[in-house]
C-alpha positions as CSV (number, residue, x, y, z in Angstrom):
1,M,0.3,20.8,-20.3
2,L,3.7,20.2,-18.7
3,T,4.0,19.0,-15.3
4,R,7.0,17.9,-13.2
5,A,7.1,14.3,-12.4
6,A,9.5,11.6,-10.6
7,V,10.5,8.9,-13.3
8,L,12.9,6.0,-14.0
9,R,14.7,5.6,-16.9
10,E,16.1,2.4,-16.4
11,T,16.1,-0.4,-13.8
12,P,17.7,-0.7,-11.5
13,G,17.8,2.9,-11.1
14,R,17.0,5.7,-9.4
15,Y,14.0,8.3,-9.3
16,E,14.7,11.5,-11.2
17,V,12.6,14.4,-11.8
18,V,11.9,15.3,-15.2
19,E,8.9,17.4,-17.2
20,L,6.4,14.9,-18.7
21,Q,3.6,16.3,-21.4
22,V,0.1,15.5,-19.9
23,E,-2.8,14.9,-21.6
24,D,-6.4,16.3,-21.3
25,P,-8.8,14.0,-19.9
26,R,-10.8,11.8,-22.1
27,P,-14.7,10.7,-20.8
28,G,-14.2,8.9,-17.6
29,E,-10.9,10.6,-16.6
30,L,-9.7,13.7,-14.6
31,R,-6.9,16.1,-14.5
32,V,-5.6,16.2,-11.0
33,R,-3.5,18.6,-9.1
34,M,-1.6,16.3,-6.7
35,V,-1.3,17.6,-2.7
36,A,0.6,14.6,-1.3
37,S,2.0,11.4,-2.2
38,G,3.0,8.5,0.1
39,L,6.7,6.8,-0.6
40,C,5.9,2.9,-0.7
41,H,8.0,0.0,-0.9
42,S,5.8,-1.0,-4.0
43,D,7.4,1.8,-6.3
44,D,11.1,1.3,-4.8
45,H,10.5,-2.4,-6.2
46,F,10.6,-1.2,-9.4
47,A,13.4,1.1,-8.8
48,T,16.0,-1.9,-7.5
49,G,14.6,-4.5,-10.3
50,D,12.7,-6.7,-7.6
51,Q,9.4,-5.6,-10.0
52,T,10.0,-4.9,-13.7
53,P,8.5,-1.9,-15.1
54,P,5.7,-2.4,-18.0
55,I,7.7,0.3,-20.1
56,L,10.5,3.0,-19.5
57,P,10.5,5.8,-18.6
58,F,8.1,5.1,-16.0
59,A,6.7,7.5,-13.7
60,G,6.0,6.5,-9.9
61,G,3.8,7.0,-7.3
62,H,0.3,5.1,-6.4
63,E,-0.4,6.6,-2.8
64,G,-1.9,9.9,-3.4
65,A,-4.2,12.9,-2.8
66,G,-5.3,15.9,-4.4
67,I,-7.8,18.3,-6.3
68,V,-9.6,17.7,-9.6
69,E,-8.8,20.5,-11.7
70,A,-10.4,19.5,-15.0
71,V,-13.2,16.7,-16.0
72,G,-13.3,14.7,-18.7
73,P,-16.2,15.7,-21.5
74,G,-19.5,13.6,-20.2
75,T,-18.0,11.8,-17.1
76,P,-20.8,12.7,-14.2
77,G,-19.9,12.7,-10.8
78,F,-17.0,14.8,-10.1
79,A,-16.0,18.8,-10.4
80,E,-13.2,21.3,-10.5
81,G,-12.1,21.6,-6.8
82,D,-13.5,18.4,-5.6
83,H,-10.9,16.7,-3.2
84,V,-9.8,13.0,-4.0
85,V,-8.2,9.9,-2.7
86,F,-6.7,7.7,-5.2
87,S,-7.1,3.8,-5.0
88,F,-4.1,2.2,-6.4
89,L,-6.3,-0.4,-7.5
90,P,-9.2,0.5,-9.9
91,V,-12.9,-0.6,-9.3
92,C,-15.0,-0.8,-12.3
93,G,-18.3,-1.7,-10.1
94,R,-19.5,-4.5,-12.1
95,C,-17.4,-7.4,-12.6
96,R,-17.9,-10.3,-10.8
97,F,-15.4,-9.7,-8.1
98,C,-16.7,-5.9,-7.7
99,A,-20.4,-7.9,-7.7
100,R,-19.2,-9.8,-4.6
101,G,-18.0,-6.8,-2.5
102,L,-14.2,-8.0,-3.4
103,Q,-13.3,-4.4,-5.2
104,N,-9.6,-5.0,-4.5
105,L,-9.4,-7.8,-7.2
106,C,-11.6,-6.2,-9.5
107,D,-10.8,-7.3,-13.3
108,L,-9.2,-4.1,-14.1
109,G,-6.6,-4.7,-12.1
110,A,-4.9,-6.4,-15.0
111,S,-4.5,-3.5,-16.8
112,L,-2.2,-1.8,-14.5
113,G,0.8,-4.2,-16.0
114,T,0.8,-1.7,-19.1
115,G,1.4,1.5,-17.9
116,A,-1.3,2.4,-20.5
117,R,-4.8,3.3,-20.7
118,P,-6.8,0.1,-19.4
119,D,-9.3,0.1,-22.6
120,D,-6.0,0.2,-24.9
121,P,-2.4,-0.6,-24.1
122,T,-1.4,1.7,-27.0
123,S,-2.4,4.6,-25.3
124,F,-0.5,6.4,-22.9
125,R,-1.5,9.6,-20.6
126,L,2.1,10.7,-20.2
127,S,5.1,11.5,-22.6
128,L,8.4,12.5,-22.4
129,D,9.9,14.2,-25.7
130,G,7.5,12.6,-27.6
131,R,8.1,8.9,-26.0
132,P,5.4,7.3,-24.0
133,V,5.7,7.2,-20.1
134,G,4.1,4.5,-18.0
135,Q,1.8,5.7,-15.2
136,M,2.5,3.5,-12.0
137,A,-1.2,1.8,-11.4
138,G,-2.4,3.9,-13.9
139,L,-1.8,7.2,-11.3
140,S,1.7,8.6,-11.2
141,T,1.2,10.1,-8.0
142,Y,4.9,11.3,-8.2
143,C,3.6,14.1,-10.8
144,E,2.7,17.2,-9.8
145,H,-0.4,16.9,-11.8
146,T,-1.6,13.8,-13.4
147,T,-4.2,12.3,-15.4
148,V,-6.4,9.3,-14.0
149,S,-9.8,7.1,-14.7
150,T,-12.8,8.0,-12.3
151,A,-12.5,4.0,-11.4
152,S,-9.4,5.0,-9.6
153,V,-10.6,7.7,-7.6
154,V,-12.6,8.1,-4.8
155,K,-14.4,11.8,-3.5
156,I,-13.5,12.6,0.2
157,D,-14.6,15.5,2.5
158,P,-12.7,18.7,1.9
159,D,-12.1,19.0,5.8
160,I,-9.4,16.3,6.1
161,P,-5.9,17.2,5.5
162,L,-4.9,15.8,1.9
163,D,-1.3,14.7,3.0
164,V,-2.7,12.5,5.8
165,A,-5.7,11.3,3.3
166,C,-3.4,10.2,0.8
167,L,-2.3,7.2,3.3
168,T,-5.7,5.5,2.7
169,G,-4.7,5.2,-0.9
170,C,-2.7,2.2,-0.2
171,G,-0.5,1.6,3.0
172,V,-3.5,2.2,5.6
173,G,-5.9,-0.2,3.9
174,T,-3.4,-2.7,2.9
175,G,-2.1,-3.1,6.8
176,W,-5.5,-2.7,8.5
177,G,-7.1,-5.2,6.1
178,A,-4.4,-7.7,6.5
179,A,-5.5,-8.1,9.9
180,V,-9.0,-7.1,9.8
181,N,-9.9,-8.9,6.8
182,S,-7.5,-11.6,5.5
183,A,-6.2,-12.4,9.2
184,A,-9.9,-12.4,10.4
185,V,-8.4,-11.3,13.7
186,R,-10.9,-11.4,17.1
187,P,-10.7,-10.4,20.1
188,G,-8.7,-12.4,22.5
189,H,-6.1,-13.4,19.7
190,V,-2.8,-13.4,19.5
191,V,-1.1,-11.7,16.7
192,I,2.3,-11.4,15.2
193,V,3.4,-8.6,12.6
194,M,6.9,-9.2,11.0
195,G,8.1,-5.6,10.1
196,I,6.9,-2.0,10.7
197,G,6.7,-0.1,8.2
198,G,3.9,2.2,6.5
199,I,1.9,-1.5,5.9
200,G,3.4,-3.4,9.1
201,I,2.4,-0.2,11.6
202,N,-1.3,-0.2,10.2
203,A,-1.5,-3.9,10.6
204,V,-0.7,-3.4,14.4
205,Q,-3.2,-0.6,14.5
206,G,-5.7,-2.8,12.7
207,A,-5.2,-6.0,15.1
208,A,-5.2,-3.9,17.9
209,H,-8.9,-2.3,17.1
210,A,-10.1,-5.6,16.1
211,G,-9.5,-6.7,20.1
212,A,-6.3,-8.8,20.0
213,A,-5.2,-9.5,23.3
214,A,-1.8,-9.4,22.2
215,V,-0.2,-7.5,19.6
216,I,3.8,-8.6,18.7
217,A,5.6,-6.0,16.6
218,V,9.0,-7.8,15.2
219,D,11.6,-5.3,13.6
220,P,14.8,-5.2,14.1
221,I,14.9,-1.3,14.3
222,A,14.3,0.0,17.6
223,F,12.5,3.1,16.2
224,K,10.1,1.2,14.6
225,R,9.6,-1.4,17.6
226,E,8.8,1.8,19.7
227,S,6.3,3.4,17.2
228,A,4.5,0.2,17.2
229,L,4.3,0.2,21.0
230,K,2.7,3.8,20.8
231,L,0.2,2.5,17.8
232,G,-1.3,-0.4,19.2
233,A,1.4,-3.2,20.2
234,T,1.5,-4.9,23.4
235,H,5.4,-6.4,22.9
236,A,7.7,-5.4,20.4
237,V,10.9,-7.4,19.8
238,A,13.9,-7.7,17.2
239,D,13.3,-10.9,15.5
240,M,10.9,-13.6,14.8
241,A,12.5,-16.4,16.8
242,E,11.6,-14.2,20.2
243,A,8.1,-13.6,18.8
244,T,7.5,-17.1,18.4
245,E,8.6,-18.2,21.6
246,L,6.9,-15.0,23.3
247,A,3.3,-16.2,21.6
248,R,3.7,-19.8,22.6
249,S,4.4,-18.2,26.3
250,M,0.7,-16.5,25.9
251,T,-0.9,-19.8,24.6
252,N,0.1,-22.7,26.6
253,G,2.7,-23.5,23.7
254,Q,0.1,-23.2,20.9
255,G,1.2,-20.4,18.9
256,A,0.1,-17.0,17.8
257,D,-3.5,-16.7,16.0
258,S,-2.0,-15.0,13.2
259,A,1.0,-13.6,11.8
260,I,1.3,-11.2,9.2
261,V,4.2,-10.7,6.9
262,T,4.9,-7.0,6.3
263,I,8.3,-6.8,5.7
264,G,9.7,-4.4,2.4
265,V,11.1,-7.9,0.3
266,V,9.8,-11.3,1.4
267,A,11.3,-14.5,0.5
268,G,9.9,-18.1,1.1
269,R,11.9,-18.3,4.5
270,H,10.1,-15.1,5.9
271,L,6.7,-16.9,5.2
272,G,8.2,-20.4,6.6
273,Q,9.0,-18.2,9.8
274,G,5.2,-16.8,9.6
275,L,3.7,-20.3,9.3
276,A,5.7,-22.0,12.3
277,A,4.8,-19.2,14.6
278,V,1.0,-19.9,14.4
279,R,-1.2,-22.5,16.2
280,K,-3.1,-25.4,14.6
281,A,-5.6,-23.8,12.3
282,G,-3.6,-20.3,12.5
283,T,-3.1,-18.0,9.6
284,C,-0.2,-16.7,8.3
285,V,-0.8,-13.5,6.0
286,A,1.9,-12.7,2.9
287,V,1.4,-9.2,2.2
288,G,5.0,-8.0,1.1
289,L,6.4,-8.6,-2.0
290,G,9.5,-10.3,-3.4
291,E,11.1,-10.4,-6.5
292,T,8.8,-11.1,-9.6
293,F,10.3,-14.0,-11.1
294,V,11.9,-16.1,-8.1
295,R,9.9,-19.1,-6.8
296,D,11.4,-20.2,-3.3
297,G,9.6,-21.5,-0.3
298,D,10.8,-22.8,2.9
299,F,7.4,-24.1,4.4
300,N,7.3,-27.2,6.7
301,L,4.4,-29.0,4.4
302,H,4.1,-31.5,7.6
303,E,2.7,-28.7,9.9
304,L,0.5,-26.8,7.1
305,V,-1.4,-30.0,6.2
306,L,-1.5,-31.9,9.8
307,Y,-2.1,-28.5,11.6
308,Q,-4.2,-27.5,9.3
309,K,-2.5,-24.2,9.0
310,R,-3.2,-21.1,6.3
311,L,-1.0,-19.3,4.4
312,Q,-3.5,-16.5,2.9
313,G,-2.5,-13.9,0.3
314,S,-3.5,-10.5,1.0
315,L,-3.7,-7.2,-1.9
316,F,-4.7,-4.1,-0.5
317,G,-5.8,-5.7,2.8
318,A,-8.8,-7.3,0.8
319,S,-10.8,-4.3,1.1
320,S,-13.0,-2.6,-0.8
321,P,-12.0,1.5,-1.7
322,T,-15.0,2.9,-2.4
323,A,-16.2,1.8,1.0
324,D,-13.3,1.5,3.1
325,I,-11.0,4.2,2.2
326,P,-14.4,6.9,3.6
327,A,-14.7,4.6,6.2
328,Q,-11.2,4.8,7.4
329,L,-11.0,8.7,7.3
330,E,-14.2,8.7,9.3
331,M,-12.1,6.6,11.9
332,Y,-9.5,9.6,11.4
333,R,-11.5,12.1,12.4
334,Q,-13.3,10.5,15.4
335,G,-9.7,9.7,16.5
336,V,-9.7,6.2,16.6
337,L,-7.3,5.6,13.7
338,K,-3.9,7.6,13.7
339,L,-3.1,9.2,10.7
340,D,-0.8,12.3,11.5
341,E,1.7,9.8,13.5
342,L,2.7,7.9,10.6
343,I,4.1,10.6,8.9
344,T,7.5,10.8,10.0
345,T,9.1,13.1,7.4
346,R,7.8,15.2,4.8
347,Y,9.8,15.7,1.2
348,A,9.6,18.1,-2.1
349,L,9.5,16.2,-5.2
350,D,12.8,17.0,-6.0
351,E,13.9,14.7,-2.6
352,V,12.4,11.5,-3.7
353,A,15.6,9.5,-4.3
354,A,16.7,11.0,-0.7
355,G,13.0,9.8,0.8
356,F,13.5,5.8,-1.0
357,D,17.1,6.1,0.6
358,D,15.5,7.0,4.2
359,L,12.8,4.5,3.4
360,K,15.2,1.6,3.1
361,A,17.8,2.9,5.7
362,G,14.7,2.0,7.9
363,R,14.4,5.9,9.2
364,N,10.8,6.3,8.3
365,L,7.2,4.8,8.9
366,R,5.9,6.7,6.3
367,G,7.5,9.2,4.1
368,V,5.0,11.8,2.5
369,I,6.0,14.0,-0.8
370,V,4.3,17.2,-0.6
371,H,3.7,18.8,-3.7
372,S,3.9,22.6,-4.6
373,A,1.2,24.3,-5.6
């Protein structure tokens, strides 16, 4: 079938809406009518050239939710009409990491670098004028219809609005888990969150709900600082120097228990600032991405070793999507986790490029594309 989709034809470049051919689902696949898709900085990394698409054209989008409209032959567990959220990291349930409860590190993640089907790097589900089109994270949620693997799909209750449910497919779990799992925030901790976008605002929520005594949000944009204070931050400042001094004033000069770095484009100096802000045996969690081939660092190795500090990477918040996405949606249902408040602006698919302009200008916590019926 044909569908409208936002693609990159070149990088650096801008997303533009074109008409793609979508293959019917094979065994183990579903075709989904998209309802909502989050605008995440990860998709913009491919537009700016910070990250390199595996193939061009490249159809963006990895944070989405929709309704199943076709089920591949011999594919149990799903039916037409099911409401689903996509996990941008697929889960096989069988590999070494899935067996240990580390679904975010599933071996299937290696296939995402091809833009093709995980079992065949020459087989693509999308095409444009006969040319293969790569799928972002094997999903491409900026399509009105997309065909995906069941390994990337989590079925949810139909009473949860899909425009908020889509946020759990990346931003919520990545930020929440960065605090709760990767930083291991505990009651009484002092936590710094650097960068209050779609990821950082959920790190704020996670740290607050984990019982942190102080959550210090850092962002140069006043709107984002104000938003953080409404969603769990106890303090909000414009730069890391002020945040570091504030944390030390609360801890007899020791520093924060953890610093979570969630800015859009991370460089080594940002991680160095995070490490400098934490106490002995404190943790700096690296969440945001930088340029693929840049290897820079600005760390005080003396402090890292002799103060026994920890620099911890965090992919999808070290979460297990098949368990954590339903749990987060249940917290939303109970009023514990705020999702509606995260959506600043809703866009039509044709407004995708403008949505990324707003993201980079700092006008949104999260922009969401609402697909037409």
